[in-house]
N, C-alpha and C positions, 0 to 999 in steps of 0.2 A: 385772253391773249392766245392766239394760235401759235403753237410751237413751230420753230423753224424746221425746215426739211433736214433730214439726216445728212444730206450731201451739201448743205449750205455752208460754203466756206466763209461767209461773211461773219460768222461767229468766231472765226479764228484768224482775224486780220492782225497783222503786225504793223500797226500804224504808228508813226513817230509821235503823234500827239496823244495816243491812247494811254490812259493811266496804266501803270504796271505794278508789279509786285515789289518794286524797289521802295515804295512808300510804307511797306508793311512794318519794318522795324521802328520807324518813326511813329507810326500810328499805335503800335503795341506799347511803345514806351510811354506815349501820352496817356493811354488807357490805364497803365499800371500806376503812373503818378497820380492821376485823377482819383483812382480807386483808393489808394493809400491816403491821399489828402482827405477824402470824404470820410474814411475810417477814423482818422485822427480827430477830425472836427466833431464827429458824432460821439467818440469816446469822451472828448472834453465836455461837450454839452450835456451828455448823459451822466456825467460824474464817474464813469468807470475808469477814466485815465488817472485821476488823482483821488482815490477813495480815502476816507478817513481811517487811519490806522490807529487802533487803540494800543497804547503802550503796554508792553508785557505780553501781548498776544502774538503768536507766530504769524509771519507774513511771508508770502512767496516772493516778494521783491518786484522791482521795476522790470527786470528781464522777462519774467513770466507774464507780468501784467500787459506788456506790449508784445511779447513774442507770441502769445496765444492768439490774439486777433489777427496778427500778421500771417501766421501759419494758416489760420482759418480762411483768410482772403485768398491765399495761394491755393488752398484746397478747393474753394468754391470756384475760383477762376479756372483751374484745371478741369473741374467738373463741367463748367460751361463749354470749354473747348472740346472735351471728349464727346459730350452729347451733341453739340452743334456739328462736329465733323461727321459723326455717324448719321445724323439726320441728312446731311448733305449727300452722303454716299448712298443711303438706302431710300430716302423719300424724295429729295429734291432733284436728283439726277436720274434720268431714265436708265433702266437696266436693259440687258440684252438677253432675253429668253431665260431669265433666272440667274444670269451671271452678271456680276458687277463690271462696269466698264473700267478700263485702265485708270482713268482719273478717279473714279469712285474707290477703287482698290487703294490708290494712293492716299485718299482721305481716311480710309480705315486704318492704314498703317500710321498715319499721323495721329489718329485717335488713340492708338495704343501707346504712343509716347505721352500723350496728354493723360491717359489713364495711369501710366507709370508715375508721372509727376503728381497726380492725384493721390496715389497710394503713399508716396514719400511724404507729401504734405500732411496726409492723415496720420502718419506715424509721428511727425513732429507735433501735430495738434494733440495727439494722445499723450505725448510726453508732457507738454505744457499743462494739459488738463489734469493729469495725475499730480503734477507738482502743485498746482493750485488747490487741488482737493486735499493734499497732504500738508499744505501750507509750508512747502519747502522751496528753497531757491534752486536755481539752475545748478546742476552738479551735485546736489544733495540727494536726488532721487535715483535709486538704484534700478537696474533692469528687473530685478525680482519684484520690486514695489510697483513698477509700471505694469508688469505682467499680472500681478494680483489685482490691480485696479481694473485692468482690461477684462478680467474674468469675473468680477463680482459687482461692479458698479454699472448702472445703466448707460451712462455716457461712455465709459470705456468699452463696454460690449458693443455699442453702436459703432464706434470707430473701428473696432476689430472687424466687424462685418464689412465696413467700407474698404478696409485694407484687403480683405479676402476677395471681395467682388471686383474691385478695380485691378488687382493683380491678375485675376482670371481674365478680365477683358484685355489687359496688356499682353498676356501670353497667348490666348487663343486667337486674338485678333491678327496675329502675325501670319496665320494660315488661311484666313477667311477670304474667299473669292466669290461666294454666292450671295444673292440678295437675302436668302433665308438666314444664312449665317450672320450677315450684317444686322438683320432685324433682331436676332437673339442678343447680339452684342448691345444693341440700342436698348433693349428691354432691361438687361442686367445693369447697364449704366444708369438708366432711369431709377431702378430700384436702389442703387448705391447712393443716390442723392438724398434719400429720405431718412435713414436711421438717425443721424445726428439731430435732425429737426424734431424727431419724435421723443427725444429725451430731454429737451430743454424746457422753455417756459410752457409749451403746449401740454407737457405731461402733468404739470402741476396746476393748470388752469381749471377753473370751476366747470366750465362747459366743455367737457372732454370731447363730446361729439362734434363740436365746432372747431375746437383748437387743434386737435390731433390731425384730423382729416384735412382741415383748412391749411395748416402749415405744410403738410406733405404735398397737397395739390399745388400750393404756392411755389414750393421749391422746384417741383417738376416742370411746371409751366414756365417759370422764369428761366430755368436752364435751357429749355427747348427754344424759348423766344430769343433770349440774348445770344445763346450759343449758335442758334440757327442764323441770326442776322450776321454775326461775325463771320461765319463760314460762307454765307452767300456773298458777303461783301468781298472777302478774299477771292472767292471764285470769279467774281465779276472783274477783279483786277488782272486776272491771268489773260495773257494775250492768246493762249491756246485753249481757252475755256470751252468745255463741252456744253452745248445748249444753255448758255447763260440766261437767255430770255425765259426758257422753260423753268429753270431753277428759281429765278426771281419771282415769276408768277406763282409758282407752287408755294414758295415761302410767304408771299403776300396773302394768299388764301389761308394758309395755316396760321399766320401771325394774328389774324383777326380773332380766331377762336382762342388762341393762346392768351391774347390780351383780355378777352372776356373771362377766361379761367383765372388769370392773375387777379383781376378785379374782384371776382366773387370770393376767391380764397383769401385775399387780403382783407376784405370786409369781415369775413367770418373769423379770421384770426384776431382782428381788432376787437370785435364784439366779445370774444371769449376772454379777453384780458382787461378790458376797460369796463368798470362797473357803473359809470355815469358819464354824462356828456362833459362834465367839468374835468374828468380825468384826461380828456383829449387835449385840453388847452392849459391845464394847471399842473401837469406833471411832465418830467423830462421824457418819459416813455411816450406819452401822448403827443408831445410836440414833435418828436422824431417821426412818429407815424404821419403827422400832418405834412412834414417836409417830404417824406417818401411818397405820400399821395399826390403832392404837388408835382413832383418829378414824374410820377406816373401819368398825370394828366398831360404834361408836356410831351411825353412819348406818344400819347394818344393823338395829339395834334400832328406830330410828325408822321404817324402812321396814316392818318387821314390824308395828309398831303401826298404821301406815296400813292395811295389808291386813286385819288381824284385828279392829281396833276401829273406826277412823275411817270406813272405807268401808262397813262394815256399818251404822253409825249414820246415815251419809248415806243409805243405801238405805231405812232405816226412817223417815227424816224425813217429817213430814206435808207435804202439798201447800200451796201458797200462800206468802205473804210470810214467815210465821214459819218454815216449813220451809226456805225458801231461805236465810234468815239463819243457821239452824242448820247447814246444809250448808257454807256458806262459812266460818263460824267454825271448825268442826271441822277442815276441811282446812287453812285458812290458819294455824291455830295450830301444827300440826305442820310444815307446809311452810316456814313462816318460820324456825323453828328449824333445820330441815334445811339451808335455803339459807345461813344464817349459818355453820353448821358447814362447809359446802362451801366457802364463801368463805375460811375459814381454811385449808382443804386446799390451795386454789390457792396461797396464800402459802407454805405449807410445801413444796409441790412445786417452786416456783421456787427457793426456798432450797436444796432438795436438789440441784437441778441445778447450783448454784454451789458445792457441796461436793465435794471430791475423794474418789472412792471408794477403798477400801483397795487397796494395791498387791498384785500376786500374789506368792506365796512365791518365794524365789530359785530353788528347784528347778524351778519351773514356767515360768521365763523361757526362751522358745524363739523364735528368729527366725521360724521357720515359723508358729508360733502367732499371731503378729501379722497374718499374711496369711490363713491358713486358719481361724483360730479354735481350732485344736487342733494338737498336734505331729504330725510325719510318722508315720503308723502303721507297725507292723511288717509283714513280708511277709504277703501276703494268703492266708488260708486260711478254711475254714468256721467255725472257732471264733471268729476275729476278726470275721467278718461277723455272727455271731450275738451278739457281745458289744459291739462298738464302735459302738453306736447313736448317731445324730445327732438330738437332740431339737429338730427344726425346728418351732417353734410354729405357723407358718403352715399347714403341711401337717397337723399334729396337729389344729388347729382345723377345717381343711377336711374331714378324714376324719370327725371326731366329729360336726360339725354336719350335713354332708351325709348321713352314715349315720343319724343320729338323726332328721332330718326325713323321710328316706325310710321308715324303719321306722315312724315315727309315722303317716305317711300310710297305709301298708299296714294298720296296726292300726285306724285310724279306719274304713277301708273294711270290714274284717272285723267290727267292732262293729256297723255298721249293716246287715250282711248281704250286702254286695257282695263279689265275688271279685276276686282279683288274681293273675295267673299267677305261680307260684312260680319259674318259669324267669327271669322278669325280676328278681325279688328276688335270686336267686343271681348273675345277671350283674352287677347293680349292686354287690353286695357284693364280688364278685371284682375288679371294677374298683378299688374303694377299697383292697382288700388289695394290689393291684399298686403303688399309690402308697406304701403303708406299706413294701413290700419295697424299692423303689428310692430312696425319699426319706428314710426314717427309720432303717433298719437300718444295720449297718456297711457295707453296700454304698454308701450315700451318702458315707461317710467316704472310701472308696477312689476314688469318682468325682471327688473334688476333686484327687487327685494322679495318677491314671492316666487317660489319654485313652480307653483301651479301655473302662474301666468307665463313664466319662462317656457314651460312645456307647451302651452298653447302657441306661443310665438314660434317655438321649434317646429311643431307639427304643421303649422300653417306655411311657414317658409320652406319646409322641405317636402311637404306632401300635397299641398293645395296650390301654392303659387307656381311651382314648376309645371303642373298639369295645364294650367291656363296659359302659361307662356309658350309651351311647346305646341299647343293647339293653335296658337297665333302664327306658326310657321315663319319665324323671323328670318331664318337663313334663306328660305325660298323667296321671300319678299326682297331681301337684299340682292340676290342674284338676278331678280327680274328688274329691280329698280335702278341698280347701279349701272353706269355706263362702262363699256370697256375702256382700257387705257388709250389715250390719244396717240401716244407714241407706240408704234408697232414693236412688239416684243417686250414692252415694259410691263410692270406690275402695278396696277392701280388697286383701289379698294376691292373691286369685284374680283380681280385675279387673286388677291390675298385670301378672300373668303373662300373661293373655289379651291385654292391650294390647301387651305386648312381642312376643308371637308374631305379632301382626298389624301391627307397626310397620314403617315404611319402613326402619329400620335392619336389622331381621331380613330383610326382603326383599333388601336389598343384600348383607349378609354371607353369606347362605345361597345366593346365586346361584352356580351352578357356575363361572362365569367369575371369581368373587372367591374363593370358598373353596378351590378347587383350586390356583390360583397361590399363595395364601398358604401352603398346606400344602407345596407342592413347592419353592418358591424360598426360603423362609425359611432352611433349612439352608445353602444356597449363600451367601446374604448374610451369614449369621452366621459360618460357619467359614472362609470364604476372604477375610475382611476383618479389619481390626484390631478389629472389634467383639467378637470372641470373647475375646481376652485382657483387653480392657477390662471386659467383664461378669464374667469369672471373678475379677477382682481385688476385686470387691465382693460382699458377700452379697446386697444388693438386686439387683444385676445377675444373679447366679446364680439367684435366685428368679424374676426376670423371665423368664429363659430357660425355666425349667421351666413356668411358668404360660403362656407364649406357646405352647410346644409342646403343652400340654394343650388350650388353647382352639382352636388351629388344627386339631389332630387331631379334636377334638369336632365342629367345624363341618363338616369334610370328611365324616366318617363319619355325621354326622346326615343329610346329603342323600343319602348312598349307601345306608345300611341303617337309618336312624333310624326308630323307631316312633312318635315324637311328631308332633303336627300341625305342618306346615311351611307357609310361605307359598306354596309351589309344589310341584307333582308332577313329578318328573324321570322320564322313561320308563326302564324297566328296561334296555333295550339301551344307552341313553346312560350309565347308571350303570356297567354292566360295562365299556364302552369307557373311561370316565373312570378307573375303578379301575386297569385295566392300563396306561394311559398314565402315571398318577401313579406306580405302582410301578416302571415302567421308569426314570423320572427318579430315583427313590430308589436304585435299583440302580446307576445311573451315578454318583450322588453317592458311594456307597461305593467304587466303583472309582477315582474321582478322588482320594479320600483315599489310597488304597493306592499311587497313582502319584506322590505327593508325594516329592520327593528330599530336602527339608529339613524338620526338625521344625517343627510348627505352634505358634503361640501361645507363642513363647519369651519374650515380655514377661511372661508369667505363670509358666510352668513353670521358668524359669531362676532364680526367686527362692528356690527351695528345692531340696533334693537328695533324690532317692529312691534310695538306694544299691543297692537290691535289684531295680531295674527299668531297662531301657534304653528311652529315650523313642522312638527311631526304630522299634524293633521293636513297642513298645506302640501307636504310632500306626498302623502297618501292620495290626496286629491289630484296631484300632478300625475301620479302613476295611472290613476283611473282615466284621466284625460288622454294620456298616451295610448291607453288600451282602446278607448271608445272612439276617438277621432279617426282612427285608421279605417273605420268602416265606410265613412263618407267618400274618401278618395277611391277606395276599392270599388264602390258602386259606380262612381263616375267613370273610372277607367274601364270597367267591364262593359258598360253601355257603349263607350266610345270604341272599344275593341270590336264588339259585335257589329257596330255600324260600319267600321272600316273593313271588316271581313266581308260583309255583304257588298260593299262598294268595290272591293278588290275582285270579287267574282264577276260583277257587272263589267268592270274594266277589262278583265280577261276575255269575256265573251265579246265585247266590242272590238278588241284587238283581233280576236280570231275571225270575226266577221269582216273586218277591214282587210286582213290578209287574204281571206278567201275571195273577196271582190277583186283584189289586185291579181290573184292567181300567181303569186310569187313566193309561196311558202308551202311547207308540207301540209298545212291546214287545207289548202286548196285541193291538193291531191286526195286527202282524206275525205273531203266533202264530195268530190267527184266520185270516189269509190262508193261512198254511202248512197249517193244518188243512183248509181248504177245498180246496186243491190236492191234499192227500193223499186226501180223500174222492173227488174226481174220478178220481184214479188207481185207487182201489179199485173204483169203479163201472165203469170201463172194462174190468174183468175181467183186470187184470194185463197190459194191452197196453203200448204205449209209455209209459214213465214220464214223468210230468210233473215238470219241474224245479221244486223249491221255491225260494222266495225265500231268499236267504242270511241266516244268523244274524247278528245284530248283534254286532260285536266290542266289546272293552273300550273302544277309543278312541271307538266310537260312543256309548257311554253316559257318557263323561266329561263332567261338568258338567251332566248331565241333572237331577240332584236334589242336587248338591253332595256326594254320597257317592262320591268317586273312589277311595277307598282310600288316599289320600295320608296317610302317617303312621299307618295302621291296620294291624292284623294279623288281621283277620277277626272280631274280637269286638265291633266297633262301639264301641270305647272311645276312638277318636281319629279324626282326619280330619273333624271337624265333627259327630260324634255328639251327640245331645242331652245326654248326661250329661257330656260332656267340657268343653263350653263353649269348645272350641278353634276356630280358624278353619276355615271351610269349605274343602273341597278345591278 
């Protein structure tokens, strides 16, 4: 749908029949009632409303039993509103050269009030949760007990993070007027939705890799989907709405991907908690999932109707007041029903969280499974590596999304007749395949119980995968494939990528004095402190290690051999020197592990027994792996650096020749002077040679026209080329 012109007054018509914001209180009241009714029904069906109380044992009472889920519904509803309003302000409404429009600023201010309500509801939830944990009734729990619970128990710690993050959003949001500031508020609001989800059923589920990431993704996508719909619906009700058609179309495109994310994460969460198909239909937990899935399918039907019917009729609506009334009416009729159904989903979801999942079969009860998420595997061999896959949803999504976006960008270039080096596509694809090999196959299973295999996983994800990814030049591809924002002065995906590459943050993290120490000293801090066993004990900690290794490796190799536009150009001699210094530190790291006389991370490895492996010998082997595997990346990067250096010289010579042919630079004057001296030497009859003026070097031309070759490979696709949109060298 083409966006309306900026001076189109048809989007701000005060028509007597147009729906207005006077219906908002009625609509909000209906949503609250429906959400609470769904919550109550789910609690009754799931057995959480009237649990069996054993005489003689302490009980927290009816007030806590009902107050806790009601506070949770209020907390989740406030989260939906905060995320939805920030999405409206930053994503759905066009900005004006990096500044939010007045209506967008108003939505940010409204989001701060929603965040404040979110924080208050989180405090009440924390109180009820502590009372339930202590089996005390309302009024019997002191402030000191709540504080102790919040500082020592996972659920309390998670809620404290929510209170801190939401309070920060409420405070800092009062001064935000830029699109960048609004984006940061949206990021922190999204992060604040996840901590409670990561300490519930997902933390104790057997398949940690599916349950934890699945539930976190589920919460984020639901908040963005439901909150975004409510915000867009309210915006469409306003008689003075800014670009309502643009906002509706942007939400429609986003909602499709959010719907897919909700579906994938919901299936992953169900698979992690249900041990058989019978559990889906013969347990209260499974039946509630069936009801939730049915509601989700209904929402999908409404979304399909939006895209195939309502949006087309909105496009075809006539201009003027009558057409504006038709547009709003068509959208609001479907959006209102969708929002009410979503409100019932919120109640069902909270009730599902209060329902006990089915217990695992007796044969699957294993002490090691409570720690690892799976039993101790049999002795390692090729067959087990190929069959004992670990379905880690985070890395599955990363590989699928990154690979899909990359191939989509290449296809877009090819469709419009532009070329993209096949070598880059092969390199990026190979980098993603290395992630699959060490994070998803049976290799990831053995990396949890064997230090040597964990070290191979670490070395690949930090020293081989980043090399292949940066050689794929993903940022350059994004800048070439993404289209500029349709609304002049707005920020679309291409503008955000370009802004990030030119940001102060990028300048800091890509400085050799920052990226190299992060890459070098992170392993020392991790493996030679209690941080390693603490992170290995939790799936989130293990995932954090892998992501940290990947990011620090990517940053380091981006400044060493990266093809993408970067904030600064590092001389090739400094790159080579930096490479060998860093690799020396990595080799010393491996030798230090080999010299350890006592097993490392016994706080983690002592919790389970691997009868077919000796930990001391395995640790020694891991140190040798860390020492030896550094040679392969060093060789690859050295070859790539020498090749890039030669290409940089060729590019500099082509630029000098191009400037000379135009006659518009100092190079042309120098060439003319050299030709004059050569002519004098020829006329002298081959006598004493006249020394020519020296050729200008690469360093002499740096900064002359912005084309320094930084981040380019000789084809003019990066380093500030006109078609890249990237930062100048």
